[in-house]
N, CA, C and O atoms as CSV, one atom per row, in Angstrom:
chain,resi,resn,atom,element,x,y,z
A,1,MET,N,N,0.826,-1.193,0.000
A,1,MET,CA,C,0.000,0.000,0.000
A,1,MET,C,C,0.871,1.257,0.000
A,1,MET,O,O,0.528,2.259,-0.629
A,2,ARG,N,N,1.993,1.196,0.707
A,2,ARG,CA,C,2.882,2.350,0.784
A,2,ARG,C,C,3.412,2.713,-0.600
A,2,ARG,O,O,3.485,3.893,-0.944
A,3,GLY,N,N,3.780,1.717,-1.391
A,3,GLY,CA,C,4.288,1.967,-2.736
A,3,GLY,C,C,3.242,2.615,-3.620
A,3,GLY,O,O,3.557,3.458,-4.460
A,4,LEU,N,N,2.005,2.219,-3.426
A,4,LEU,CA,C,0.919,2.787,-4.215
A,4,LEU,C,C,0.740,4.269,-3.908
A,4,LEU,O,O,0.501,5.064,-4.817
A,5,LEU,N,N,0.852,4.646,-2.636
A,5,LEU,CA,C,0.731,6.053,-2.270
A,5,LEU,C,C,1.834,6.885,-2.909
A,5,LEU,O,O,1.588,7.993,-3.385
A,6,TYR,N,N,3.039,6.352,-2.917
A,6,TYR,CA,C,4.145,7.084,-3.528
A,6,TYR,C,C,3.965,7.220,-5.034
A,6,TYR,O,O,4.271,8.266,-5.606
A,7,ILE,N,N,3.473,6.174,-5.673
A,7,ILE,CA,C,3.231,6.234,-7.118
A,7,ILE,C,C,2.171,7.283,-7.427
A,7,ILE,O,O,2.329,8.073,-8.357
A,8,ILE,N,N,1.098,7.293,-6.656
A,8,ILE,CA,C,0.042,8.285,-6.862
A,8,ILE,C,C,0.586,9.687,-6.629
A,8,ILE,O,O,0.282,10.602,-7.394
A,9,ALA,N,N,1.382,9.864,-5.590
A,9,ALA,CA,C,1.945,11.177,-5.290
A,9,ALA,C,C,2.852,11.655,-6.418
A,9,ALA,O,O,2.796,12.823,-6.804
A,10,VAL,N,N,3.677,10.775,-6.944
A,10,VAL,CA,C,4.575,11.153,-8.027
A,10,VAL,C,C,3.785,11.515,-9.282
A,10,VAL,O,O,4.108,12.489,-9.962
A,11,ILE,N,N,2.765,10.744,-9.585
A,11,ILE,CA,C,1.926,11.042,-10.752
A,11,ILE,C,C,1.250,12.394,-10.589
A,11,ILE,O,O,1.180,13.172,-11.541
A,12,LEU,N,N,0.748,12.680,-9.386
A,12,LEU,CA,C,0.092,13.961,-9.157
A,12,LEU,C,C,1.071,15.125,-9.223
A,12,LEU,O,O,0.726,16.196,-9.722
A,13,ILE,N,N,2.279,14.930,-8.729
A,13,ILE,CA,C,3.273,15.999,-8.794
A,13,ILE,C,C,3.682,16.249,-10.241
A,13,ILE,O,O,3.867,17.399,-10.641
A,14,ILE,N,N,3.825,15.190,-11.023
A,14,ILE,CA,C,4.142,15.361,-12.446
A,14,ILE,C,C,2.988,16.072,-13.154
A,14,ILE,O,O,3.209,16.960,-13.978
A,15,GLY,N,N,1.765,15.678,-12.829
A,15,GLY,CA,C,0.600,16.357,-13.409
A,15,GLY,C,C,0.551,17.819,-13.017
A,15,GLY,O,O,0.181,18.673,-13.823
A,16,TRP,N,N,0.929,18.113,-11.761
A,16,TRP,CA,C,0.978,19.496,-11.308
A,16,TRP,C,C,2.035,20.276,-12.077
A,16,TRP,O,O,1.806,21.420,-12.471
A,17,ALA,N,N,3.186,19.659,-12.290
A,17,ALA,CA,C,4.272,20.337,-13.005
A,17,ALA,C,C,3.854,20.654,-14.439
A,17,ALA,O,O,4.132,21.746,-14.935
A,18,PHE,N,N,3.187,19.709,-15.111
A,18,PHE,CA,C,2.711,19.978,-16.461
A,18,PHE,C,C,1.618,21.037,-16.451
A,18,PHE,O,O,1.597,21.917,-17.312
A,19,GLY,N,N,0.712,20.957,-15.485
A,19,GLY,CA,C,-0.366,21.926,-15.391
A,19,GLY,C,C,0.114,23.313,-15.031
A,19,GLY,O,O,-0.514,24.304,-15.402
A,20,PHE,N,N,1.227,23.397,-14.307
A,20,PHE,CA,C,1.772,24.687,-13.903
A,20,PHE,C,C,2.178,25.514,-15.119
A,20,PHE,O,O,2.057,26.739,-15.112
A,21,PHE,N,N,2.660,24.841,-16.158
A,21,PHE,CA,C,3.102,25.546,-17.359
A,21,PHE,C,C,1.988,25.738,-18.371
A,21,PHE,O,O,2.187,26.390,-19.395
A,22,TYR,N,N,0.838,25.186,-18.100
A,22,TYR,CA,C,-0.318,25.360,-18.976
A,22,TYR,C,C,-1.224,26.400,-18.330
A,22,TYR,O,O,-1.803,26.158,-17.271
A,23,ALA,N,N,-1.344,27.549,-18.967
A,23,ALA,CA,C,-2.014,28.702,-18.355
A,23,ALA,C,C,-3.507,28.483,-18.131
A,23,ALA,O,O,-4.072,29.086,-17.219
A,24,GLY,N,N,-4.154,27.657,-18.916
A,24,GLY,CA,C,-5.595,27.507,-18.821
A,24,GLY,C,C,-6.076,26.527,-17.773
A,24,GLY,O,O,-7.270,26.235,-17.713
A,25,SER,N,N,-5.189,26.014,-16.950
A,25,SER,CA,C,-5.588,24.964,-16.019
A,25,SER,C,C,-6.233,25.491,-14.745
A,25,SER,O,O,-6.923,24.741,-14.055
A,26,GLY,N,N,-6.027,26.756,-14.419
A,26,GLY,CA,C,-6.685,27.347,-13.266
A,26,GLY,C,C,-6.196,26.785,-11.947
A,26,GLY,O,O,-4.998,26.564,-11.768
A,27,ASN,N,N,-7.120,26.553,-11.018
A,27,ASN,CA,C,-6.760,26.099,-9.677
A,27,ASN,C,C,-6.552,24.595,-9.575
A,27,ASN,O,O,-6.168,24.098,-8.517
A,28,ILE,N,N,-6.795,23.874,-10.643
A,28,ILE,CA,C,-6.629,22.422,-10.628
A,28,ILE,C,C,-5.195,22.048,-10.257
A,28,ILE,O,O,-4.979,21.069,-9.542
A,29,ILE,N,N,-4.220,22.810,-10.731
A,29,ILE,CA,C,-2.824,22.469,-10.463
A,29,ILE,C,C,-2.527,22.526,-8.972
A,29,ILE,O,O,-1.762,21.707,-8.465
A,30,HIS,N,N,-3.112,23.469,-8.274
A,30,HIS,CA,C,-2.870,23.583,-6.845
A,30,HIS,C,C,-3.575,22.470,-6.076
A,30,HIS,O,O,-3.064,21.989,-5.064
A,31,ILE,N,N,-4.722,22.073,-6.545
A,31,ILE,CA,C,-5.435,20.953,-5.916
A,31,ILE,C,C,-4.632,19.667,-6.077
A,31,ILE,O,O,-4.540,18.871,-5.143
A,32,LEU,N,N,-4.050,19.460,-7.258
A,32,LEU,CA,C,-3.217,18.278,-7.481
A,32,LEU,C,C,-2.008,18.282,-6.555
A,32,LEU,O,O,-1.633,17.239,-6.019
A,33,LEU,N,N,-1.401,19.437,-6.365
A,33,LEU,CA,C,-0.244,19.521,-5.489
A,33,LEU,C,C,-0.627,19.195,-4.049
A,33,LEU,O,O,0.101,18.469,-3.371
A,34,VAL,N,N,-1.735,19.707,-3.577
A,34,VAL,CA,C,-2.185,19.437,-2.215
A,34,VAL,C,C,-2.474,17.948,-2.037
A,34,VAL,O,O,-2.104,17.370,-1.015
A,35,ILE,N,N,-3.122,17.325,-3.004
A,35,ILE,CA,C,-3.410,15.892,-2.919
A,35,ILE,C,C,-2.111,15.080,-2.893
A,35,ILE,O,O,-2.003,14.101,-2.155
A,36,ALA,N,N,-1.136,15.488,-3.694
A,36,ALA,CA,C,0.143,14.777,-3.719
A,36,ALA,C,C,0.857,14.901,-2.379
A,36,ALA,O,O,1.421,13.923,-1.889
A,37,ILE,N,N,0.840,16.073,-1.787
A,37,ILE,CA,C,1.491,16.264,-0.488
A,37,ILE,C,C,0.791,15.430,0.586
A,37,ILE,O,O,1.449,14.826,1.433
A,38,ILE,N,N,-0.520,15.398,0.550
A,38,ILE,CA,C,-1.269,14.587,1.517
A,38,ILE,C,C,-0.920,13.110,1.353
A,38,ILE,O,O,-0.741,12.406,2.347
A,39,ALA,N,N,-0.822,12.636,0.117
A,39,ALA,CA,C,-0.475,11.237,-0.123
A,39,ALA,C,C,0.923,10.925,0.396
A,39,ALA,O,O,1.143,9.862,0.975
A,40,LEU,N,N,1.872,11.844,0.195
A,40,LEU,CA,C,3.220,11.629,0.711
A,40,LEU,C,C,3.233,11.618,2.240
A,40,LEU,O,O,3.902,10.787,2.854
A,41,LEU,N,N,2.502,12.532,2.840
A,41,LEU,CA,C,2.440,12.576,4.307
A,41,LEU,C,C,1.813,11.308,4.874
A,41,LEU,O,O,2.279,10.788,5.888
A,42,LEU,N,N,0.777,10.812,4.239
A,42,LEU,CA,C,0.165,9.563,4.692
A,42,LEU,C,C,1.160,8.402,4.607
A,42,LEU,O,O,1.198,7.544,5.489
A,43,GLY,N,N,1.949,8.384,3.557
A,43,GLY,CA,C,2.965,7.336,3.419
A,43,GLY,C,C,4.006,7.419,4.509
A,43,GLY,O,O,4.424,6.393,5.044
A,44,VAL,N,N,4.434,8.626,4.849
A,44,VAL,CA,C,5.438,8.800,5.896
A,44,VAL,C,C,4.851,8.435,7.262
A,44,VAL,O,O,5.513,7.785,8.072
A,45,ILE,N,N,3.633,8.846,7.510
A,45,ILE,CA,C,2.988,8.555,8.792
A,45,ILE,C,C,2.775,7.055,8.958
A,45,ILE,O,O,3.004,6.518,10.042
A,46,ARG,N,N,2.348,6.383,7.921
A,46,ARG,CA,C,2.085,4.940,8.021
A,46,ARG,C,C,3.370,4.146,8.153
A,46,ARG,O,O,3.369,3.053,8.718
A,47,ARG,N,N,4.480,4.689,7.633
A,47,ARG,CA,C,5.756,3.991,7.731
A,47,ARG,C,C,6.302,4.074,9.150
A,47,ARG,O,O,6.982,3.154,9.603
A,48,ALA,N,N,6.017,5.151,9.851
A,48,ALA,CA,C,6.578,5.361,11.194
A,48,ALA,C,C,5.954,4.448,12.222
A,48,ALA,O,O,6.318,4.501,13.397
């Protein structure tokens, strides 16, 4: 399960990076970044 969270987080961060350079994406890029950070934090918390 931990690996899955990291994969999702990486995909969301990559999506955020692509969306950041696309001007028409609006607030979606920030939502993706927040979701990715939450997924990473959950992975770190569950590992501890």
